[in-house]
N, C-alpha and C positions, 0 to 999 in steps of 0.2 A: 434498760428502758430506752436505749438509744437504738434507733432503726438501723439494722444491718441486713444485707441479703445474704443469708446463709445457704451454704451448700450442706445438705444433710444427708444422711442415709434414707433410703426409700424402700417401700415395700415391693416385693417381687412376686409375680404370678407365673405359674408353670404351666405349660400345654404339651400335648402330645407331639411328638415329631414324626411326621410321615417319611418313610424311607423308600418311596417309590423312584425317586429320582437317583440317578447314577451317584454313587458316594465318591468323595475325594479318596484318593490312594493314601491309606494310613499306614502301610506295610512298614515303612521306615521309622515310625514314631516309637520312641523309648519313653517310659514313663519318668517325667521330672516334675518339679514343682509346679510348672506351667502346664504340662501336658496332662497331668493327673486330673485336672479339672475338666477334661473333655469328655464328651459323650460321642465316641467316634461311630456309633451306629446311626447318628443323626447327620443328615445332610445340611451343611452350611446355609445353602439358600432356602431351605425349608423352614428352618427354626435355628437362627443363629444363637439364640440365647441358650436353647438346650445343648446345642453343638459344643459351645464354649464354657459351658458351666454345668452341664448334667453330671459329670464325673464328682464335681464337688458336692453337689446337692445329695447324690447317693451316699457319699461318705459322710455327710453332716446333716442327718435328719433333725427337723425342728423338734424341739423339746416342748414340754407342756407349759413352761414358763414364758413362752415366746409367742406373740402374735405374728412376728416375722423374724427369721433367722437367716443372716447372710454373712458374707465377708466382713461387712462393717461390725456387725454384732460379734463375730469371733474375735476380731481385734480388740473390741471394746471389753470382752470378756477376758482376754489376756491382759489388757491394761488394768481391769479391776483386780485381778489377781496380784499385779504388781503393787496397786495402790492399797490393797489389803496389807501386804507385807509392810509398805510404809507405814500405814496407819497403826498396826500392831507394834512396830518398832518404837513409835511415839508413845503408844499407851503403856509399854513395858518400862519406859524411862521414869514414869510417875513424877513427871517434873513439878516443880514448885508452882503455887497458885498464880495464875496470869501468864505462864510461860505458854508457848505454842503447843509443846508436848502435851501440857496439861488440858488444853483445850480440844485438842484432837482426841486424846484418850478419853476424857470424860464424856464428850459428845457421842463418840462410838459406843461407850458402855450404856449411855442413856438409851440409845436406840435399841440396844441389845437386850436390855432388861424388860422383857415381856412380864415377868412375875410382878414387878413394881407397877408398871403400867395397867395390868389388869386389876391390881388391887385398888389403884387410885380412880379407875374408871373414867367418868366424865367430869370428876370434880375439879381438875385443873382449869376447865373452861366454863365452870359454873358462874364465877363472877360476871363473865361477859353476857352469858345468857340472862342472868338476873338483872343486869343492867337494862337490857332490852325490855324484859318484862315490866320493869319498873317505870319506864317512860309513861307519861300521862298526856303530853301534848306534842302536836307535831314540831314545835319549835325545837324539842329536844333531839330530833332525829339528825340534822346536820353535825351537831357537836359530837354525837355518839359515833356517826359513821367515820368521821375525821379521826377521832381517837382510836377506832378499830383499825383504820387503814394503816396508821403508823406501825401497828404491831402484827401486820399481815393478815388482817381478816377482811374478807371482801365484802363489797357493797354493790350499789348500782352502777357505779362508773369508775373510771381510772384517771389518775393524774400523775405527772411527773415532768421531769426536765430533761429535754433533749436538744438536739442541734436544730437551728433555725435553717430549714432547707434553702432559704433565700439569702441567708447570710451565715455561710457554713463555720465560720470562727466564733458564732454566737450561740449561746444557749437561749432556750425559751421554754417558758411553762407550756404545758399542754394538758387538755382535757379530752379523755377518750371513752368511747363506747365500752360498756363491760356488763358485769353482772350476770352472765349466763353460766348455766352449769353445764350445757352441752356445747360442743365446740364451735359450731356454726349455726346461724340463724335458720338454715333449711331443716335442721332436725325438728323445728317447732312448726313448721308449715307444710312440707312435704306430706303428701297423702297416699304415697304408695304403701303397700302392706307392710314393708320392712320398717318404713319410718313410723308408721302408727304403732307397730309392735314395740320399737325402741321407746317411744314416748310412754307406752302403758307400763313397760318396765321400769322406766325411769321414775314415774308416778310411785310405783310400788316401792322402789328404793328409797324415795324421799319418806315415805310412810314409815319404812323400816328404821331409817336412820333416827327419825324423830322418836320412835318408840325405844331404841337404844339409849336415848337421851332422857328416858323417863316419862315421857308422854303416853297416854292412853291411845288405844286404837282410833277412838273417835276423834280425839285432839289432834292425833297425827295425821289422820284423813283430812281434817279441816285445814290443817296448815299446809298439806300438800297441795290442796286446791287453790290456796292463796298464792303459793310459790309458782305453781304452774301458770296461773292468771298473769302474774307480774312478769315472769320471765318471757311468756309469750307476747306480751305487749312490748317488752324491751326489744326482742328479737325482731318484731316487725319494722321498728324503726333503725335497726342496725344496717350498716352497709355490708354486703356481702363481701367474702374473700376476693372474689374477682373485681369488685368495685374498689376495694382498698389497694388494688395493684396500681391504680392511678394516684401518684402522690398528691395531685391537686384535689382529689376527693376527700382528702384528710387534712387540708391545710386552709384554715380560715383565721387569719391573722386579725386581731381587734384590740382596741383598748380595753382596759379593765373595766372602764365606765360603760363601754359598749356591751360587754360580756353581762354586766348587771341589768342593762336595759333589754337585752335579747332574752335572757333567762332570768326573770325576776324572782322566780319561785324557790330559788336556793340562796341561802345567806352566805355568800361567797366569802365575806370578810371573816365571819367566824370559822369557816371551814379552813381558809388558808393560814389564819392566825395559829389555829391549833396544829396544823401540819409544820409550822415554822417557816413560812414562806411569806415574807413582807415586803412591802415597797414595789408591788406589782404594777407596772405600766401598761404592759400589753402581754398578750398571750395567744395561743392557738386553740381556738374552739374546734378541735379537729372533727367532731362529729356532732354538728348542731342538733339534727333531728332527734338523735338518740338521747341527748342531755335534755332537750326540751320535754321529751317523753318521761324522763326521770321527774323533772319538775311537776308535770301533770299527774304522775302516779302518786308523788307525795301529797299532791293537793287534793285529789279525788278519791284516794283510797282509804277506806276505813283503817283506823289505827291498829286494830287486831290483826288485820292482814298484812300490813307493812311489818310489824313485829314479827309475824311468822316468817316472812321473807328474810329478815335480818337475822333472825335466829338460824335459818338455813345456811345464810351464808358463814356464819361461825361454825356450824356443824360441817359444812363442806370443806371449809378451809383447814380444820383441825382433824379431819377424818383419819389421817394416817400417824397422828401424833398420840392417840389415846389407846384404848383396849384392842385386844385381838378381835373382839367382836365387831368393832366398827371398821377395822382395817379389812376384815374378810367380806362384810357387806359392801363396802366401797369397791373392793376388788371384783365381787361377783357382777356389779354392773359395769364399771369402767373398764375392768380388765377382761371379763368374760363376754358380757352382752355387746359392748362396743367394739372389742378387739379380738375376741376369741381365744384369749389365753385360758388354760385350763388350771393352772396353779400359780401362786404368787412365787416370787423370786425368794430364795432363802433370805432369812434375816440378816445374815452378814452382808449379803450384796446391797440390801436396801440400807444398812448402816453405812457401809463404805460409800455408797452414792450420796448419802446425806452429809457426811463429813466433807466429801469433795465438793459438793454444791456450797456448803457454808463457809468452808476454809480452804477454798480452791487454790489460793496462791501459797499458802503454807505447804500444801501437797505438792503443788506444782514446783516449787524450788526444789524440793527432795527429789521429785521424779526426774527432773532435767538432769540433776547431779549425777543420778545413778544410771539413767537409761539413754541418755541423748548425747551421743558422742560428737565432738567438734567437726569430725570429717563428715557427718552427715549434713550438717549446716552448710559447710563449705561446697559440697557436691550440689546441695539444693539451690544454693545462691547462684551457681553457675547455670543450673537448669533454668531458673527464673529469667536470668539475663538471654538466654538462647531463645526462650519463649517470647520475651518482649521484642527482641528483633524479628522473630517470625510474625508476630501480629502486626508489627509496622509493615512488613512486607504484604501480609494480607490485606491491610488497608489499601495499600498501593494498587492492588490487583484487582480492586472493585471498580470495574468498568462504569457501573451504574452510578458511582458516587463523584461528585464535582470535587475540583481541586481545592476549592475554598473550604467544603466540609472535611476533605481529607487532612488539610493542614491543621484544622482545629482537632481532629481525631489524634493525630500526631502528637500535639501538644499535650492532650490529655494522658495519652500513653506515656509519655516521656516524664510526667509528674506523678506517676504511680508510686505510691509508698508501700514497700514490701516488708512484711513482718514474717521472720522465719524462727520457728522454734519456741521462743520465749521472750518475755519483755525485759527491758533493760532495769525496770524498777518493780519491786513486789509491793502489792497491797500490805497496809499496817493494820494488824487486828488487835493492837494493844488495848484499844478502848472497848472491846468486846469482852464480856464476861461469860464464861460457861460454868455455871454453879451446879455441882453434883447433888447439893442439897434440895434444889428445885426439881419439879417434874420436867420431863422432856418437853411436854407442851409449854410450859413456862419458860424454859430456855429458847423454844422456838420464838415466842413473843419477843424475847430480848434480843434474839438474832435478827429478827425483822425490824425491830426499832434501831438496831445498830446499822443496818443496811439503809434505812430509810434517812437517818441523820447523816451518814457518809454520803449518800446521793445528794442530799441538800448542800452540804458543806463543800463539795467538791464541784458542784455545778452551778448553784444559784448564784448569779452575778459574776460567774468566772468565765473566762474564754474556754473554747473547747480544747481539751488536751488531746492533741493528735498522736500522742505516745501511748494513750490508753489501748488497752487490749480487751476485746469483747469475747474472748474465750480463753480459757486456762491452757497452760502448755500441753496438759495431759489428755486434752479433748481430741477425740478421733473426728475431726471435721476440718473445714476451711471456710472462709467468708471473704466477700467483697463488701465494703461499706462505701456507698455513693457520696456521703457528705464529707468524707476525708480522702476519697479516692485511693483507697488502700486495698491490698489484698494481704491476706493473713494465713499462714500455714503453721499451726501449733506442732510441737514435736510428736504429739500423739498420733498423727496421721502420717508421720515420716517413718513408716515401716511397712513390711510386707502385709497386705498384697499391694499396697500403693508405692512403696519404695523400697528398694533392696540393694544394699551396696554390693552385693555378690552377683546380682543379674546385669545383663547387657543394656545397651540403650534401647533395644526393641521393647524390652520389658518396662524400663523405667519411663520412657516417653509415652508408652501406651497407657500407663497407670498414672503415676504422679504427674507425668507431664501434660495429660489431659485434664487433670485436677487444676493444675496451674492455668492452663489455657482457659478452662471453663470459668474460674474466678476472674481472669482478665476480661473475658468476653462479657461478664456481668456489667462491666463499665460501659459496654456497647450493646446491651439488650434492650428491649422495649422500655424497660425502666431506666436502667443505668445510662442510656444514651441522652436522657433529659437533664443530666446533671454535667456541668463543665469541669475542666481541670482543677479548679479549686474546690470543687464540692457544692457549688451552688446550683439550684434548680434554675437552668437557663438554656435558651434555645440557641445551640452553635451549629444547627443544620440549616441549610437552604430548604425552602418550602418544598421544592422539587425532590430534593434527596430524601426529606422525611416521608414524602408521599411514597416514593420507590421503596424505602424500608418498610413501610407499613404494608405495601402490596406484596412484597416478598415475603414477609414473616406471615402473612395470612395463610400462606401455603401449609405451613406447619400446624397452625391453628386447625385448618380443615382436616389435615391428615389425622391429628390425634382426636379430634372430635368423632372421628368414625370408628375409632379403635372400641371394641366392646371388651371391657375389663371382666364383667360378670354378665350372666343372661339379663339383658334389659338395662344394664348399666354401662353407659360409654365414658370414656376419659373426657376431660374437660380441658380442650386446647387452649382456651384463654387463661385459665387459672395457671396452667403450666408453661405458658409461652416463654417467660424469662428464662426458666431452667432448661427448656428444650432448645432455645437459641444457644444458651451457654454450653450444652452438651455438644451441639453441633460445631460451634466456634472453637471449643476446647480440642476437639479431635482435629479440625482442619489446621490450627496453629500448631499443635504438637507434632502432627504428622510433618509439616513443613519444616519444623525445627529439627526433627529426627533425620529427615533426608539431608538436611543441610549438615548436620553433625556427623553424618556417616558417609558423606559424598566421596572423600578421598580414601576411605578405608571401609568399604561396603561390608556388611555383616554376612557371615556365611549362612547357609541352610542348617539349622539345628533341629534335631528330633524330626526330620522330615518336613519341617515348617520354614517357610522364607522368613526373612526379617519383617516384613510388612504383615505377613500372616500372624506372626507373634504379637505385633504392635495391637492389632484389633483383638486378638484373643486375650491379651493382657488387659485391655480397656474392659472387654466384657466381663472378665473374671472378677473385677471389682464388685460387680452387681450380682454375683451368684447368691442364690439362696432361695428360701421359701417364705410364703405369706399366707395367712388364713383368709377365708372369704370375708369375714367379719371385718378385718383390718383392710382389706382391699376397698370395701365400701367406705369405711371410716376416712381413709387416706384420699380417696377420690374427691369426698366432699371437701376435705380440709387442707390437703398438701399441695404447695406450690410446685413440688416435684412430680415427674410422672413415676408410675410404678417401675421399679428397676427392671423388670422384664422389658419394658417398653423403652427403656433408656438404651437398651442393646437393639431389639427388634423394631422400634420406632425411630431410632436415630440413624443407624448405619445404612439403612436403604437410602438415605439421602446423601451418602458419601461416595464419590465416583470410585475413589481408590479402593474402597472395600469389594466393589464389584470385580476390579481387576485383580485383586489379591487372591479371591477365591474363585474366580471363574463363574460368577453369577450371571445368569442368562435371563432372557425374557421368559422362559420356561419355569424359572425358580418362582415358588409362591411369595417370596419377599421382594420380587422385582417391583420397583417403581419406575415408571418412564421417566426420561430425563426432564422433560418439560414439568412434571409434577414434583420434582425434587426441590428442597429448600436450598437456596443458593445465597448465602449470606456470610460474610467474613471468611 
């Protein structure tokens, strides 16, 4: 529930590569791990993404279970195979009740036992459906949704405890917009033919799910109409993804008494007493208009329609915990309609992912012991230090920035907390019970209750724990957290194609070096720059420097806004601004560190490629892959990252050194005039 800026895998779009230009001489290239990814029939200045990754794409076609498949996914598949071995090892131990091995083994088996789940049908959630149906008055709504929230069943909005961005050592209670089944508000309002078709198919999906829970066609249709009406009202008052990128749009601190006056239509005392949060003095009403609309809906909507909506939230929350029929119907909409997947992943993959998500630190401790050598952490630690020095040099090189702002920037950089590999302490699961005599769905309720109680016990009234990790060690990802001013690189990402102990500095600086620089740059992107060295939301910029920053970064907003990712659909430069800045900064910082590290001992030409050519190919290779059109549309609406194709073809044309490395000229289709290039960090 803590806000972190996460660097994640993103989708990739492929395009045809014109070969009308003169090709680079590739006669001396031999096939290695790096060069096997190349499409040497493609000219670098025409489509660098295809040039640098086309070989990988040809060798790794997308399979039916994927909406997108790239290097990130390939590594995650490798990790999942390793996690499967660890899970099965624990299951084979048949540990005594309450042991970690018992919890791992029994949870895995509960997910795998489709026969039992099909026989149980919807009976495991019938008590929750019956409780909704039994409500007589609106006074019963708030107690019910509070009880359901504890056990992981959705409702109109969200609540939780996170860092106060104005006082970064302090936790605060927050109230957030929520209650939608489609990922973004635009799905409910956009009137292009694709959006209208998605809404129509979603409506049918809701009907189908109600029918699978035993309702007649007529009943299901009436309930669907109630769900669509309520969710459409909620969506209209939600902040968009772009609006939420401004931290101040989600920060409205007030006293508890003021909350009651602002939104009197909700019994807040009852709600929070049931949730176990007492002694509230102040909180953050993050999204006031959305929560006001919740109160209005409760007040003016007939009880039968509210019941239908709350029943739907139970159905949606438990869709993948019950029978095959419910899972298949859910996949048909969310997997196929929204993302373009053709088949579900095998059940064992879903089971491993469930165990990993629920018992992450148990698996993480085993994973680190078996798969993460100390030498990798040592080399990574040195790389991070080199990148920090390089970022400091990049700060000093910015002629547009005043000495006052540079001094504050250095202070922030010098106080970065760096987390590599795995945490110093592991989560304790002793209070969690996995009971094989109960259904999988009932165990899911217990796991949600455990997570909620852990959340309250560790955060409510407690100072922020700056040693807390927000990803497990086995995660293939990295993040920057502005409120703790930390960068984190889990063990899962510290392997090929990001990091390879056998490869030279050109490869590693181009891949993991850019990832490091990317996360560091998040501390200085359009969001991160608004937080100081202590993690507080505070302005450490002069007004003139802030204006220059905004003017410079508008260049990349405009550039990405013009990219057509599908016919009639353009990228969203505002939504992806922070990640695009971080990609640019990551390359600039890592390239500087690479040049400094190899200054006295320059790397030779290998496989016909210079060291800097290998640097850029290594960077691009990380983003190799495929993506379906449905997922392109979905990600363009909802993901703060650019599509992976454009993390190459949209980012590199703003890097002067890339032009020099590959001899890119004004005649090249990817050429961007100097005055139109991003120049930041």
